[in-house]
Each structure stands twice: as C-alpha cells, then as structure tokens.
PyMOL commands that place a pseudoatom at each C-alpha (Angstrom):
pseudoatom trace, name=CA, resn=LEU, resi=1, chain=A, elem=C, hetatm=0, pos=[-34.873, -10.623, -167.335]
pseudoatom trace, name=CA, resn=THR, resi=2, chain=A, elem=C, hetatm=0, pos=[-36.902, -13.138, -169.310]
pseudoatom trace, name=CA, resn=PRO, resi=3, chain=A, elem=C, hetatm=0, pos=[-34.445, -13.632, -172.186]
pseudoatom trace, name=CA, resn=PHE, resi=4, chain=A, elem=C, hetatm=0, pos=[-31.595, -14.063, -169.695]
pseudoatom trace, name=CA, resn=THR, resi=5, chain=A, elem=C, hetatm=0, pos=[-33.339, -16.628, -167.505]
pseudoatom trace, name=CA, resn=ARG, resi=6, chain=A, elem=C, hetatm=0, pos=[-34.785, -18.564, -170.447]
pseudoatom trace, name=CA, resn=ALA, resi=7, chain=A, elem=C, hetatm=0, pos=[-31.336, -18.833, -172.020]
pseudoatom trace, name=CA, resn=ALA, resi=8, chain=A, elem=C, hetatm=0, pos=[-29.822, -19.960, -168.721]
pseudoatom trace, name=CA, resn=ALA, resi=9, chain=A, elem=C, hetatm=0, pos=[-32.360, -22.792, -168.569]
pseudoatom trace, name=CA, resn=MET, resi=10, chain=A, elem=C, hetatm=0, pos=[-31.100, -23.963, -171.951]
pseudoatom trace, name=CA, resn=LEU, resi=11, chain=A, elem=C, hetatm=0, pos=[-27.800, -24.999, -170.340]
pseudoatom trace, name=CA, resn=TYR, resi=12, chain=A, elem=C, hetatm=0, pos=[-29.562, -28.091, -168.992]
pseudoatom trace, name=CA, resn=ASP, resi=13, chain=A, elem=C, hetatm=0, pos=[-32.835, -28.354, -170.891]
pseudoatom trace, name=CA, resn=SER, resi=14, chain=A, elem=C, hetatm=0, pos=[-31.953, -28.017, -174.560]
pseudoatom trace, name=CA, resn=ALA, resi=15, chain=A, elem=C, hetatm=0, pos=[-29.938, -29.630, -177.307]
pseudoatom trace, name=CA, resn=LEU, resi=16, chain=A, elem=C, hetatm=0, pos=[-27.069, -27.266, -176.465]
pseudoatom trace, name=CA, resn=VAL, resi=17, chain=A, elem=C, hetatm=0, pos=[-25.872, -29.928, -174.016]
pseudoatom trace, name=CA, resn=ALA, resi=18, chain=A, elem=C, hetatm=0, pos=[-24.805, -31.926, -177.085]
pseudoatom trace, name=CA, resn=GLU, resi=19, chain=A, elem=C, hetatm=0, pos=[-21.683, -29.750, -177.178]
pseudoatom trace, name=CA, resn=ARG, resi=20, chain=A, elem=C, hetatm=0, pos=[-20.608, -31.366, -173.900]
pseudoatom trace, name=CA, resn=TYR, resi=21, chain=A, elem=C, hetatm=0, pos=[-21.035, -34.811, -175.423]
pseudoatom trace, name=CA, resn=THR, resi=22, chain=A, elem=C, hetatm=0, pos=[-19.001, -33.767, -178.450]
pseudoatom trace, name=CA, resn=ALA, resi=23, chain=A, elem=C, hetatm=0, pos=[-16.190, -32.589, -176.166]
pseudoatom trace, name=CA, resn=VAL, resi=24, chain=A, elem=C, hetatm=0, pos=[-15.927, -35.539, -173.752]
pseudoatom trace, name=CA, resn=GLY, resi=25, chain=A, elem=C, hetatm=0, pos=[-18.605, -38.072, -174.649]
pseudoatom trace, name=CA, resn=ALA, resi=26, chain=A, elem=C, hetatm=0, pos=[-16.193, -40.660, -176.071]
pseudoatom trace, name=CA, resn=PHE, resi=27, chain=A, elem=C, hetatm=0, pos=[-14.213, -40.609, -172.813]
pseudoatom trace, name=CA, resn=VAL, resi=28, chain=A, elem=C, hetatm=0, pos=[-17.352, -40.959, -170.686]
pseudoatom trace, name=CA, resn=ASP, resi=29, chain=A, elem=C, hetatm=0, pos=[-18.700, -43.770, -172.881]
pseudoatom trace, name=CA, resn=ALA, resi=30, chain=A, elem=C, hetatm=0, pos=[-15.376, -45.670, -172.948]
pseudoatom trace, name=CA, resn=THR, resi=31, chain=A, elem=C, hetatm=0, pos=[-15.079, -45.858, -169.195]
pseudoatom trace, name=CA, resn=PRO, resi=32, chain=A, elem=C, hetatm=0, pos=[-17.946, -47.375, -167.166]
pseudoatom trace, name=CA, resn=THR, resi=33, chain=A, elem=C, hetatm=0, pos=[-17.358, -44.955, -164.314]
pseudoatom trace, name=CA, resn=PRO, resi=34, chain=A, elem=C, hetatm=0, pos=[-14.509, -42.549, -165.073]
pseudoatom trace, name=CA, resn=PRO, resi=35, chain=A, elem=C, hetatm=0, pos=[-12.576, -41.912, -161.852]
pseudoatom trace, name=CA, resn=GLY, resi=36, chain=A, elem=C, hetatm=0, pos=[-13.459, -38.574, -160.323]
pseudoatom trace, name=CA, resn=LEU, resi=37, chain=A, elem=C, hetatm=0, pos=[-16.366, -37.889, -162.682]
pseudoatom trace, name=CA, resn=ASP, resi=38, chain=A, elem=C, hetatm=0, pos=[-19.502, -36.858, -160.865]
pseudoatom trace, name=CA, resn=PRO, resi=39, chain=A, elem=C, hetatm=0, pos=[-22.406, -39.180, -161.771]
pseudoatom trace, name=CA, resn=THR, resi=40, chain=A, elem=C, hetatm=0, pos=[-24.724, -36.224, -162.366]
pseudoatom trace, name=CA, resn=VAL, resi=41, chain=A, elem=C, hetatm=0, pos=[-22.278, -34.689, -164.823]
pseudoatom trace, name=CA, resn=ALA, resi=42, chain=A, elem=C, hetatm=0, pos=[-21.837, -38.073, -166.521]
pseudoatom trace, name=CA, resn=GLY, resi=43, chain=A, elem=C, hetatm=0, pos=[-25.628, -38.380, -166.821]
pseudoatom trace, name=CA, resn=ILE, resi=44, chain=A, elem=C, hetatm=0, pos=[-25.957, -34.952, -168.405]
pseudoatom trace, name=CA, resn=ILE, resi=45, chain=A, elem=C, hetatm=0, pos=[-23.184, -35.752, -170.883]
pseudoatom trace, name=CA, resn=THR, resi=46, chain=A, elem=C, hetatm=0, pos=[-24.460, -39.201, -171.865]
pseudoatom trace, name=CA, resn=GLY, resi=47, chain=A, elem=C, hetatm=0, pos=[-28.037, -37.928, -172.010]
pseudoatom trace, name=CA, resn=ALA, resi=48, chain=A, elem=C, hetatm=0, pos=[-26.967, -35.664, -174.865]
pseudoatom trace, name=CA, resn=ARG, resi=49, chain=A, elem=C, hetatm=0, pos=[-25.744, -38.596, -176.977]
pseudoatom trace, name=CA, resn=ASP, resi=50, chain=A, elem=C, hetatm=0, pos=[-29.030, -39.148, -178.788]
pseudoatom trace, name=CA, resn=ILE, resi=51, chain=A, elem=C, hetatm=0, pos=[-30.287, -35.596, -179.267]
pseudoatom trace, name=CA, resn=PRO, resi=52, chain=A, elem=C, hetatm=0, pos=[-31.392, -35.228, -182.896]
pseudoatom trace, name=CA, resn=ALA, resi=53, chain=A, elem=C, hetatm=0, pos=[-29.704, -32.608, -185.074]
pseudoatom trace, name=CA, resn=HIS, resi=54, chain=A, elem=C, hetatm=0, pos=[-32.998, -30.872, -185.866]
pseudoatom trace, name=CA, resn=ARG, resi=55, chain=A, elem=C, hetatm=0, pos=[-33.455, -30.114, -182.182]
pseudoatom trace, name=CA, resn=LEU, resi=56, chain=A, elem=C, hetatm=0, pos=[-29.994, -28.552, -181.963]
pseudoatom trace, name=CA, resn=PHE, resi=57, chain=A, elem=C, hetatm=0, pos=[-30.734, -26.251, -184.900]
pseudoatom trace, name=CA, resn=ALA, resi=58, chain=A, elem=C, hetatm=0, pos=[-34.090, -25.281, -183.390]
pseudoatom trace, name=CA, resn=ASP, resi=59, chain=A, elem=C, hetatm=0, pos=[-32.476, -24.536, -180.032]
pseudoatom trace, name=CA, resn=GLN, resi=60, chain=A, elem=C, hetatm=0, pos=[-29.697, -22.510, -181.674]
pseudoatom trace, name=CA, resn=ALA, resi=61, chain=A, elem=C, hetatm=0, pos=[-32.360, -20.419, -183.413]
pseudoatom trace, name=CA, resn=ARG, resi=62, chain=A, elem=C, hetatm=0, pos=[-34.220, -19.996, -180.114]
pseudoatom trace, name=CA, resn=LEU, resi=63, chain=A, elem=C, hetatm=0, pos=[-30.980, -18.909, -178.417]
pseudoatom trace, name=CA, resn=ALA, resi=64, chain=A, elem=C, hetatm=0, pos=[-30.306, -16.375, -181.187]
pseudoatom trace, name=CA, resn=GLY, resi=65, chain=A, elem=C, hetatm=0, pos=[-33.749, -14.864, -180.583]
pseudoatom trace, name=CA, resn=LEU, resi=66, chain=A, elem=C, hetatm=0, pos=[-33.149, -14.707, -176.838]
pseudoatom trace, name=CA, resn=ARG, resi=67, chain=A, elem=C, hetatm=0, pos=[-29.714, -13.122, -177.422]
pseudoatom trace, name=CA, resn=ALA, resi=68, chain=A, elem=C, hetatm=0, pos=[-31.298, -10.431, -179.614]
pseudoatom trace, name=CA, resn=ALA, resi=69, chain=A, elem=C, hetatm=0, pos=[-33.962, -9.742, -176.976]
pseudoatom trace, name=CA, resn=ALA, resi=70, chain=A, elem=C, hetatm=0, pos=[-31.344, -9.567, -174.205]
pseudoatom trace, name=CA, resn=THR, resi=71, chain=A, elem=C, hetatm=0, pos=[-29.174, -7.204, -176.235]
pseudoatom trace, name=CA, resn=ALA, resi=72, chain=A, elem=C, hetatm=0, pos=[-32.184, -4.982, -176.873]
pseudoatom trace, name=CA, resn=ALA, resi=73, chain=A, elem=C, hetatm=0, pos=[-33.110, -5.066, -173.177]
pseudoatom trace, name=CA, resn=LEU, resi=74, chain=A, elem=C, hetatm=0, pos=[-29.610, -3.933, -172.211]
pseudoatom trace, name=CA, resn=GLY, resi=75, chain=A, elem=C, hetatm=0, pos=[-29.803, -1.127, -174.757]
pseudoatom trace, name=CA, resn=ASP, resi=76, chain=A, elem=C, hetatm=0, pos=[-27.101, 1.411, -174.012]
pseudoatom trace, name=CA, resn=ALA, resi=77, chain=A, elem=C, hetatm=0, pos=[-26.887, 0.583, -170.299]
pseudoatom trace, name=CA, resn=ASP, resi=78, chain=A, elem=C, hetatm=0, pos=[-23.365, 0.208, -168.921]
pseudoatom trace, name=CA, resn=ALA, resi=79, chain=A, elem=C, hetatm=0, pos=[-24.244, -3.024, -167.145]
pseudoatom trace, name=CA, resn=LEU, resi=80, chain=A, elem=C, hetatm=0, pos=[-26.960, -5.193, -165.699]
pseudoatom trace, name=CA, resn=LEU, resi=81, chain=A, elem=C, hetatm=0, pos=[-26.745, -5.882, -161.951]
pseudoatom trace, name=CA, resn=LEU, resi=82, chain=A, elem=C, hetatm=0, pos=[-28.013, -9.283, -160.802]
pseudoatom trace, name=CA, resn=PRO, resi=83, chain=A, elem=C, hetatm=0, pos=[-27.515, -11.599, -157.839]
pseudoatom trace, name=CA, resn=THR, resi=84, chain=A, elem=C, hetatm=0, pos=[-25.018, -14.372, -158.494]
pseudoatom trace, name=CA, resn=VAL, resi=85, chain=A, elem=C, hetatm=0, pos=[-27.419, -17.017, -157.176]
pseudoatom trace, name=CA, resn=PRO, resi=86, chain=A, elem=C, hetatm=0, pos=[-31.119, -16.936, -156.261]
pseudoatom trace, name=CA, resn=ASP, resi=87, chain=A, elem=C, hetatm=0, pos=[-30.801, -18.822, -152.960]
pseudoatom trace, name=CA, resn=HIS, resi=88, chain=A, elem=C, hetatm=0, pos=[-28.644, -20.991, -150.712]
pseudoatom trace, name=CA, resn=PRO, resi=89, chain=A, elem=C, hetatm=0, pos=[-29.556, -24.659, -151.155]
pseudoatom trace, name=CA, resn=THR, resi=90, chain=A, elem=C, hetatm=0, pos=[-28.718, -27.071, -148.393]
pseudoatom trace, name=CA, resn=LEU, resi=91, chain=A, elem=C, hetatm=0, pos=[-26.339, -29.964, -148.962]
pseudoatom trace, name=CA, resn=ALA, resi=92, chain=A, elem=C, hetatm=0, pos=[-29.311, -32.306, -148.609]
pseudoatom trace, name=CA, resn=GLU, resi=93, chain=A, elem=C, hetatm=0, pos=[-31.173, -30.468, -151.400]
pseudoatom trace, name=CA, resn=ALA, resi=94, chain=A, elem=C, hetatm=0, pos=[-28.102, -30.581, -153.639]
pseudoatom trace, name=CA, resn=MET, resi=95, chain=A, elem=C, hetatm=0, pos=[-27.590, -34.290, -153.017]
pseudoatom trace, name=CA, resn=ALA, resi=96, chain=A, elem=C, hetatm=0, pos=[-31.275, -35.100, -153.564]
pseudoatom trace, name=CA, resn=ASP, resi=97, chain=A, elem=C, hetatm=0, pos=[-31.508, -33.388, -156.962]
pseudoatom trace, name=CA, resn=PRO, resi=98, chain=A, elem=C, hetatm=0, pos=[-28.135, -32.002, -158.064]
pseudoatom trace, name=CA, resn=ARG, resi=99, chain=A, elem=C, hetatm=0, pos=[-29.203, -31.265, -161.628]
pseudoatom trace, name=CA, resn=ALA, resi=100, chain=A, elem=C, hetatm=0, pos=[-32.197, -29.161, -160.560]
pseudoatom trace, name=CA, resn=VAL, resi=101, chain=A, elem=C, hetatm=0, pos=[-30.193, -27.329, -157.882]
pseudoatom trace, name=CA, resn=ASN, resi=102, chain=A, elem=C, hetatm=0, pos=[-27.395, -26.512, -160.339]
pseudoatom trace, name=CA, resn=ALA, resi=103, chain=A, elem=C, hetatm=0, pos=[-29.887, -25.338, -162.952]
pseudoatom trace, name=CA, resn=ARG, resi=104, chain=A, elem=C, hetatm=0, pos=[-31.564, -23.116, -160.352]
pseudoatom trace, name=CA, resn=LEU, resi=105, chain=A, elem=C, hetatm=0, pos=[-28.221, -21.686, -159.197]
pseudoatom trace, name=CA, resn=ALA, resi=106, chain=A, elem=C, hetatm=0, pos=[-27.340, -20.811, -162.814]
pseudoatom trace, name=CA, resn=ARG, resi=107, chain=A, elem=C, hetatm=0, pos=[-30.550, -18.821, -163.276]
pseudoatom trace, name=CA, resn=PHE, resi=108, chain=A, elem=C, hetatm=0, pos=[-28.762, -15.452, -163.396]
pseudoatom trace, name=CA, resn=THR, resi=109, chain=A, elem=C, hetatm=0, pos=[-25.288, -16.522, -164.544]
pseudoatom trace, name=CA, resn=GLY, resi=110, chain=A, elem=C, hetatm=0, pos=[-26.012, -19.169, -167.177]
pseudoatom trace, name=CA, resn=SER, resi=111, chain=A, elem=C, hetatm=0, pos=[-26.859, -16.861, -170.068]
pseudoatom trace, name=CA, resn=THR, resi=112, chain=A, elem=C, hetatm=0, pos=[-23.627, -14.870, -169.980]
pseudoatom trace, name=CA, resn=ASN, resi=113, chain=A, elem=C, hetatm=0, pos=[-21.449, -17.297, -171.958]
pseudoatom trace, name=CA, resn=LEU, resi=114, chain=A, elem=C, hetatm=0, pos=[-24.323, -18.365, -174.196]
pseudoatom trace, name=CA, resn=PHE, resi=115, chain=A, elem=C, hetatm=0, pos=[-24.850, -14.732, -175.179]
pseudoatom trace, name=CA, resn=GLY, resi=116, chain=A, elem=C, hetatm=0, pos=[-21.132, -14.013, -175.581]
pseudoatom trace, name=CA, resn=GLN, resi=117, chain=A, elem=C, hetatm=0, pos=[-21.272, -11.428, -172.820]
pseudoatom trace, name=CA, resn=CYS, resi=118, chain=A, elem=C, hetatm=0, pos=[-18.892, -10.817, -169.954]
pseudoatom trace, name=CA, resn=ALA, resi=119, chain=A, elem=C, hetatm=0, pos=[-19.508, -10.510, -166.237]
pseudoatom trace, name=CA, resn=ILE, resi=120, chain=A, elem=C, hetatm=0, pos=[-17.780, -9.733, -162.998]
pseudoatom trace, name=CA, resn=ALA, resi=121, chain=A, elem=C, hetatm=0, pos=[-18.961, -11.093, -159.663]
pseudoatom trace, name=CA, resn=VAL, resi=122, chain=A, elem=C, hetatm=0, pos=[-18.237, -9.512, -156.284]
pseudoatom trace, name=CA, resn=PRO, resi=123, chain=A, elem=C, hetatm=0, pos=[-19.177, -10.260, -152.683]
pseudoatom trace, name=CA, resn=ALA, resi=124, chain=A, elem=C, hetatm=0, pos=[-22.018, -8.031, -151.515]
pseudoatom trace, name=CA, resn=GLY, resi=125, chain=A, elem=C, hetatm=0, pos=[-22.448, -8.804, -147.839]
pseudoatom trace, name=CA, resn=GLU, resi=126, chain=A, elem=C, hetatm=0, pos=[-24.786, -11.249, -146.203]
pseudoatom trace, name=CA, resn=VAL, resi=127, chain=A, elem=C, hetatm=0, pos=[-28.458, -12.145, -146.242]
pseudoatom trace, name=CA, resn=ASP, resi=128, chain=A, elem=C, hetatm=0, pos=[-29.771, -13.939, -143.167]
pseudoatom trace, name=CA, resn=GLY, resi=129, chain=A, elem=C, hetatm=0, pos=[-26.177, -14.663, -142.123]
pseudoatom trace, name=CA, resn=LEU, resi=130, chain=A, elem=C, hetatm=0, pos=[-25.228, -16.266, -145.440]
pseudoatom trace, name=CA, resn=PRO, resi=131, chain=A, elem=C, hetatm=0, pos=[-22.882, -14.783, -148.061]
pseudoatom trace, name=CA, resn=PHE, resi=132, chain=A, elem=C, hetatm=0, pos=[-24.437, -12.873, -150.898]
pseudoatom trace, name=CA, resn=GLY, resi=133, chain=A, elem=C, hetatm=0, pos=[-22.862, -11.794, -154.172]
pseudoatom trace, name=CA, resn=VAL, resi=134, chain=A, elem=C, hetatm=0, pos=[-23.821, -9.739, -157.163]
pseudoatom trace, name=CA, resn=MET, resi=135, chain=A, elem=C, hetatm=0, pos=[-22.553, -9.608, -160.687]
pseudoatom trace, name=CA, resn=LEU, resi=136, chain=A, elem=C, hetatm=0, pos=[-22.448, -7.026, -163.390]
pseudoatom trace, name=CA, resn=ILE, resi=137, chain=A, elem=C, hetatm=0, pos=[-23.141, -8.269, -166.919]
pseudoatom trace, name=CA, resn=GLY, resi=138, chain=A, elem=C, hetatm=0, pos=[-22.123, -6.329, -169.995]
pseudoatom trace, name=CA, resn=PRO, resi=139, chain=A, elem=C, hetatm=0, pos=[-21.569, -6.794, -173.695]
pseudoatom trace, name=CA, resn=ALA, resi=140, chain=A, elem=C, hetatm=0, pos=[-18.573, -8.775, -174.913]
pseudoatom trace, name=CA, resn=HIS, resi=141, chain=A, elem=C, hetatm=0, pos=[-15.188, -7.139, -174.355]
pseudoatom trace, name=CA, resn=THR, resi=142, chain=A, elem=C, hetatm=0, pos=[-16.429, -4.714, -171.671]
pseudoatom trace, name=CA, resn=ASP, resi=143, chain=A, elem=C, hetatm=0, pos=[-14.544, -6.452, -168.869]
pseudoatom trace, name=CA, resn=GLU, resi=144, chain=A, elem=C, hetatm=0, pos=[-12.512, -3.345, -168.014]
pseudoatom trace, name=CA, resn=ARG, resi=145, chain=A, elem=C, hetatm=0, pos=[-15.622, -1.185, -167.878]
pseudoatom trace, name=CA, resn=LEU, resi=146, chain=A, elem=C, hetatm=0, pos=[-17.321, -3.646, -165.516]
pseudoatom trace, name=CA, resn=ALA, resi=147, chain=A, elem=C, hetatm=0, pos=[-14.218, -3.714, -163.311]
pseudoatom trace, name=CA, resn=ARG, resi=148, chain=A, elem=C, hetatm=0, pos=[-14.152, 0.115, -163.212]
pseudoatom trace, name=CA, resn=ILE, resi=149, chain=A, elem=C, hetatm=0, pos=[-17.845, 0.252, -162.289]
pseudoatom trace, name=CA, resn=THR, resi=150, chain=A, elem=C, hetatm=0, pos=[-17.150, -2.189, -159.468]
pseudoatom trace, name=CA, resn=GLU, resi=151, chain=A, elem=C, hetatm=0, pos=[-14.215, -0.094, -158.236]
pseudoatom trace, name=CA, resn=LEU, resi=152, chain=A, elem=C, hetatm=0, pos=[-16.141, 3.184, -158.453]
pseudoatom trace, name=CA, resn=THR, resi=153, chain=A, elem=C, hetatm=0, pos=[-19.172, 1.972, -156.537]
pseudoatom trace, name=CA, resn=ALA, resi=154, chain=A, elem=C, hetatm=0, pos=[-19.857, 0.543, -153.129]
pseudoatom trace, name=CA, resn=LEU, resi=155, chain=A, elem=C, hetatm=0, pos=[-19.821, -2.924, -154.707]
pseudoatom trace, name=CA, resn=ALA, resi=156, chain=A, elem=C, hetatm=0, pos=[-16.078, -3.224, -154.226]
pseudoatom trace, name=CA, resn=ASP, resi=157, chain=A, elem=C, hetatm=0, pos=[-16.245, -2.592, -150.468]
pseudoatom trace, name=CA, resn=HIS, resi=158, chain=A, elem=C, hetatm=0, pos=[-19.659, -3.903, -149.473]
pseudoatom trace, name=CA, resn=THR, resi=159, chain=A, elem=C, hetatm=0, pos=[-19.397, -6.110, -146.417]
pseudoatom trace, name=CA, resn=SER, resi=160, chain=A, elem=C, hetatm=0, pos=[-22.352, -5.098, -144.259]
pseudoatom trace, name=CA, resn=PRO, resi=161, chain=A, elem=C, hetatm=0, pos=[-25.260, -7.534, -143.870]
pseudoatom trace, name=CA, resn=ILE, resi=162, chain=A, elem=C, hetatm=0, pos=[-28.332, -6.976, -146.012]
pseudoatom trace, name=CA, resn=ALA, resi=163, chain=A, elem=C, hetatm=0, pos=[-31.627, -7.347, -144.213]
pseudoatom trace, name=CA, resn=PRO, resi=164, chain=A, elem=C, hetatm=0, pos=[-34.388, -9.276, -146.004]
pseudoatom trace, name=CA, resn=GLY, resi=165, chain=A, elem=C, hetatm=0, pos=[-36.445, -6.815, -148.013]
pseudoatom trace, name=CA, resn=ASP, resi=166, chain=A, elem=C, hetatm=0, pos=[-33.625, -4.267, -148.361]
pseudoatom trace, name=CA, resn=GLY, resi=167, chain=A, elem=C, hetatm=0, pos=[-32.955, -5.259, -151.767]
for i in range(1, 167): cmd.bond("trace and resi %d" % i, "trace and resi %d" % (i + 1))
show_as sticks, trace
zoom trace
C-alpha cells in the first residue's frame, strides 16, 4: 500500500496543492473572509500561493513514480479492497486539527484521483457500533467492473457488525 498512502499524503503536503490556488486563489485573496469558506480550506489554498515551480515539477515526478509503483502493485488484479477511512475521529479532534484529521481520513482514498484510477465505496457494517465502509479501487475506466464485483459479492448486502480483529 505504500505508493497509495504516500500519494494520498501529497494531497496536503506537496506542491500539488498549488492547483487549488490556481483554481480559486484569486477569489480567496480578493475577499478577506469569503462567506461560507471554511478557514482551514482557505489556509490550504492561500498556503499554496508561494510554492516555487521547481517544487511542483519535483512533486509531479514523485507522483509519477508512485503511480507506476501502484500500477505494478495492482498487476492484473481486478481490484484493490481498502477501508474508506482508517478511524472515526471525534468532533473535538476534527475541530482541534482539521487539516491533520482530513489528511488522515484520506489515507486510503486520496491517491485514487491522483493516479487516475476509479473507485466505488460501499457500506460494510459496523465496527464498535460505528459505521464502516470499504472501497474497491481499479484502473481508470473500470467503474462497471467494480460495480459488478460489488453486486456479485457480499459487499453489496453487508450489514452485520464486524467485531474488532475480524478483519
């Protein structure tokens, strides 16, 4: 999973965040506090303003290497099955450090778009009384295959609780 989790971390900790500034940075900069814009999101966007171009090119090269490693790891497998999130943060944890919590929650999902892959997420029961979901990741344009796998397996109907350690 290393190439997947390292790429996911790049969503917040690399020059790739400069794309967000390119998309909406002028709006965020022009308005002291845009109505409805979360301050954490605004901070991530404005923090990308001064990222040097050489860092972006280096991070794009790093991402390309991770994408190649992830593609090789998948090989000819139909899909990769992962949890949608690694844990259930409390509201207090999310409020105390929203950037870190969001980065942690994206650990298994964040690489999918960066790698140009597709995914399907489905509920998978409960863990310790809290909802749990899984996702299937596959190469680009395999959405139908992932949906069929979900339909043909217990993933589509799984509603029973999962005991810690079952998994």
